[in-house]
Structures are given as C-alpha cells and as structure tokens.
N, C-alpha and C positions, 0 to 999 in steps of 0.2 A: 807135377810138378812137386818136389820134394826137398825137405832139409837134409835127407839123407846124404851120408857121405861126409867126412871130417875134413875135407882140404881147406876150409876157411876157419878151423879151429886150432887155438893156441895155447901152450902149456904155461904162459906166463900171465894169465890174466888175474884180475882183481874180481872180477864177477863171471862166473862160467855158468851158463845154462845148458843143459845137456836133455835132448830128446822130450822136452816139456811137453805134456800134454794137458789141455783141461776143456772139459765137458759138463755140459749144463742138462740135465734132464728135464723134459718138455712133459707136463703134466703127467696124467697116469698112463699114456700110451707107450711108454718105456722109449720113445725116441730121444735122441741128444742131439744138442747144437754143438758140433765141432769146432769149438772155438778157437783154440791151437791144437796143431796136430803133428806133433814131434818135432817142435823147433830147438835147434842150438845153436847158440852165440856165444861170443866172448867180449870182454870189455876191459882193455887194460888200465892200471892206474893212469889217472892223470887225462885220460882220452875221452872224447864225446864221441859217443856211437848215434847216428841217426837211424831211426825206423820208421819207414814209411810206408804208404799204402791207403789204399781208399777206406773209406767208413765201414766198418763191419768184418773188416779183414782179420780183426783179432790182436792188433798191436797194443791197444790200451789194456786187454786181457795179460797180455804177456808182461806188461808193466807191471801189473797188478800183482800177477804170478810170482814174479822175482821177490815180491815185499810178501809173498804168502797170504794175501788179500784176494780172493780165499788160497789156502794150498792148493796146489796144481793136483789134477787127477792122477797124473804120473811123471816121472823124469826127477831130474836132480838140479838143484839151483845151490851153487857153492859161491860164497862170499868170503875172500881172504883166508881161504883154506877150510871153513868151517861148512858144512853142509847144512842149508837152512831146513830143508824140507823134514829134516828128522827130529829137529829141535823141539823141546817142550814148549809149552804156551811160554813159560816163565824165561828161558833162554832165549827164545824168538825175540821177545820184547826188548830184552838188552841188546840183540843185534840191531833193532830198528832203530835205536838211537843212531847209529852209523849209516842208516840208508834211509833217507827223507823223499817226500814225494811233492810234486807241484801239480795241483789238478787242474783240469780244463777251465772250469767255471769259476774265476776267482772269486765272484760274489758269493755263490751258494756255499763255497768252501769255507766262509768264515761265520763265525756265529753271530747272527746279527744284533744280538742282545748284549753281547760284550763290547767293551770298548778295546780299542785298538792296543792299548798297552798290555791289558788283560790276554788279549788272543795271542800276542807275541810271547808274552811271560809264561804262560801256561805250561808249555813244555819243561821250564825251569822248576816250577812250582810243584809239577807232578814229580819230578825226580828230587826235590828239594835241594837244588843246587845253590850254594852260597846263601848268604843274608839277602833280605829284602832290599838293602841298599845297592848290594851286588848285583842282583838280578836287575834292577832298575839301570844300572849303568851298563849293564850288557844289553837291554833292550834299547837304550838309546843309541848306543854303538851300532848294532844290527840296522836300526832304523835309518841313522845316518848312511850307512853303507849302502843301501838299496834308494838313496835319493829322497827321502822323506824328513821333514822337519819335525822331531821327536816331540817339540814344546806343544805344536799344534795337532799333531796327529793322535798321540796317546789318549786324549781324552775324549775323542771322537769316535763314532760308530761306522761299520762299514756302509751303510747306506749313504754317507756323506761323502764318499769317495768316489771318483770316476772308476771304470774298469780297469784301468792300465795302473791305477793307485792301489787297489785292490789286490792286484797281482802281485805289486811290489811288497805289500803287507804279507801276502801268501808265501813269497821268496824270503823274506824276514824271519817269519815264524820257522820255515824251512831251516834256516840256517843258525837258530838261535844254540841249537845244541852241538854244533861244530860238526856236522856229518862228514863222512867221506865221499859218499855217493848219493847223487839225485837223480831221481826219475823225473823227467818232465813230461807230463801227459797233455800233451797239447796246448802248452801254456800259454799260446797268443792266437789260437785259431776263434777266441770268443772277442777279440780285441780289433779296434780299429787298424787300419792298413799304417796309418801313421804311427800309432801307439808301439806296433807291433816291432818294429826296429828298434825303439827304447828299449823292451823289454830283452829282445835277443842281445842287443848290447850289453845290458845290465847282467844278464846271466854268464857273457864271455868274460865281462868283469869281474864276478863273483868267483867264477870258476879259477882264475889267475890268481884273486886275492886268498882266496881258502884253500886252494890246492884240491880243487874238487875233481871228482869222474862223473860224467854224466851220460844217460841213455835219454834221448831227445825224441820224442815220439811227435810225428806230424802226419798230415796226409798231403801235405804241399812240398815237392821237393826244392821248390825255389826257396822255402824257407829255413830249410835245413842244411842248404848248399854251404853257407860260410861259418855256420855255428858248428858243423859236424866234421870230425876229423875221418871216420869211415861213415858209410851209410849201407844199412841193411835193407833190402825192399821185400815187403811182405804182401802176400796174396792168400785169402781164403785160408789162412791159419798156417801157411808155408811161407818158409824163407826162399825167394827164387833167385836172388842175386845181391854179392856182398863185395864192396870195392871203396877205394879211398874217395873221398868226395869230389873232387877234380875230376879224377878219372870216369866216375859214373856219369857225371854231366857229360862228358866230352866224348865217351866211346861207349854206351851201353851195350851190355850183349843179350839182355832178355828182352824179349819184345814187348812184354808188360811193362818194364821200367822204360823203354823208349816211347810207348803210350803214354805213360804219366808226363814225359818229358816235353812231347809234343802238345800236350794239353795245358802246358803254362802259357798263360797268355803274353802276347808279344805287342809291346807299344807300338806298333807300326802300323798305320792304316793300309799300307802297301802289302803287307806281309800276307802270302797265300800259303793255308794250311796244306799240308801232304795228306791226303785222303788214303793214299795206299797202306799206311800203317797206323790206321784209326782202328780203335778199339769199337767193337758193337756189342749189344747186347747189355742185359745186367749182370750184376755179381751173383753166381747161382746161391742157392740157399745153403747155409752151413749145416742143415740137418741131413742134407744127402748131396755131398760135394761130388764132383764129376771123377769117373775114374782116371788112373793114369795121371796125366799132368792135369792139374786143377785150374790152370788158363785155357785149357785147349779149346773149350767152347767159345772164346772170344777172341782167340788168337788169330791174325791172319797167315801165319805160317805153318798152322797146326796139319798133321799128317796122320795116318793110320795109327803109327807107331806111339803117336802120343796118346790115345786112347786107352792103350794096353799096358805100357811100361811107363813106371814113375821115372822122372829123369833124376840123377843123382849129382850133387852139387861138386863140381870140378874148376880146377884152375886151367883159365884158358889164358892168363897173361899174368903178371907179377901182381900178387896180391889183389887178382880179380877174380872173383869166383862166381859160378853162373850154374842154376839146376834147370838146362834146357836141352832138348835132343836137337834143335836146330837154331842155335845162337847167330845171332845177328853177323859175328865176324865171319861166317862162313860164305857170305854174299860175296 
C-alpha cells in the first residue's frame, strides 16, 4: 500500500504535503521506526481534512511534521506558497503564528502553575502585541467565543476545570493569534462521549467564525464524519484512501477503510456483524513494515501480487482515490 501516485493531489491547496518521510532511530542498532513513509496530501483553504487510522499508524507524527515538530526526514511541506522544510528557525517561527495545533490531552497541554488568563495571553505576550489592556480584551473575547465565562475562568488554574473545559481553554489559546490553519491532534479522544459532540460543534463554529482551515486527526471514522469535508485514511505510515466524507462512509473502496467502518459500534442489539470482511491480526511493526501492500498481512482480499508490488493511488470514482490492487468496487 502506498501514497505513490498523484491522482489525489491538487494545485490550489493552502497546505501541500509531498512525499514526507519521518523516521526515528532506535538505540544504537541502526534500526529505524518508519513512522511516515512518503505521504502526500493537500488541504484547500477553508477545508477540513480528516485524517484517520489506528493508533500507531503515524497520523499524529504527520500532523507534527507539517509544523516541523520535528522537521521531517525527507519530503516537502508547503504552506501558502512557502516551503517550510527549508526555512531557518527564525522564519519558521514567524510561519507558526499562522499554523497552530490543538493537542490530544487537554490537561497535560496546559501549564498547571499558570492561571487561565495567563495561559491564553502568553502568545500575545511573547509577540508583544498591543497594550496590556488590549491583550486582556482579546483574551476576554476569545474565552467568550469558546463558551467560557472570562470573569470566573481567567483567575483559575487548569486543575479546577473538567477535561472538556480544558480543551476549550486549549482552543482559545490556539485562536488567540488569529491563525489560518489549525491541526487538531485527536482533540476529543480523551473526553467523555457526551463532551465530544460539544467540542466538535465548537470547532465547527470556530471554523466558520474565524475562517479556518483544519486538519482533523482521529482514530474513529464516526467522529470525523460530520466535521470533515474530505477524509484520508492512513495505515502504517501510508495513505490508502482519500474521498469526500459522505462518499467514504457510504461506499469505501479499500478493505482497510471498510474494516474501520465495520468496527464502529451499532446501537442495535439485533445487529449481526459481518465476519467475512473482519480484519485479523495486529498492526505490523513500523520497524519492519511488510513488503508490497502494507495491509496485506491483515487483508481478507490479499493475493500474491500484494506481497511483491506496491499499489499506486488511483481515482476509481469522481474525487475518490484508493491505493489497492483489488478494491471493493471490483466485486
């Protein structure tokens, strides 16, 4: 399985990722973790791209690579015509004002020793924007925008808030400098189900209000269905399918995507799972990925060709791209 092939790439994107590779050395053995292996993606201005896959597939690493945290081992990341991978640290710091990130754990991402007003105001203080009165007014505005009462929130510390409230604080801090792109790294996975919908609705509202472009990373296709315009499915460091959200859910072409959709719990006691398309086995080690298609060791449709030839991304339906030798539509 491969991100090789350019059928899913576009020329009018705000963020363009081309053949990005991220590898991490393991001890002194010379071995490497192949976290991201030649991924290419585009995000248009005003679009929300969902990036989904199992834990360990490299989706969070890819999100950080876009921000150059750390810089990728190889490949290109272009933001609004600027190549980020070749920028100096000083110039990259300027670009990061325009690209912000919401982290997975809302509590650990906040400084427990600071009060909320200071946490949200810190970016303005670092960049010395406005007078102290103007900064405070901006903090009040953003806290109100994310649904928190500034008068009670600003003087309290993170441990005095629930997980959902802490994520609202993280979103406020993310928005304070007026970014254009937000990378949401599983922003609801650590929250109660009842709170997840509130945060998703808040992100949708903030996207419209502040004219944002978003990369929404999650491991649950059900979570990204409504918030994403398009969805890219990732498996073991590679992209295997890209399609509009509604199309991907209604007619997946890759067996892995189909397996993820079938794994979504159905609130019906009479529902009988289809075992024929069930994925078996564990995610292979990124230290030594399988040859050919990386999903072949768990795929119910795998054949000999899958072990020797890496499939190219190709368009099998309008704006629906898949990297698979034997996609589901051939049935």
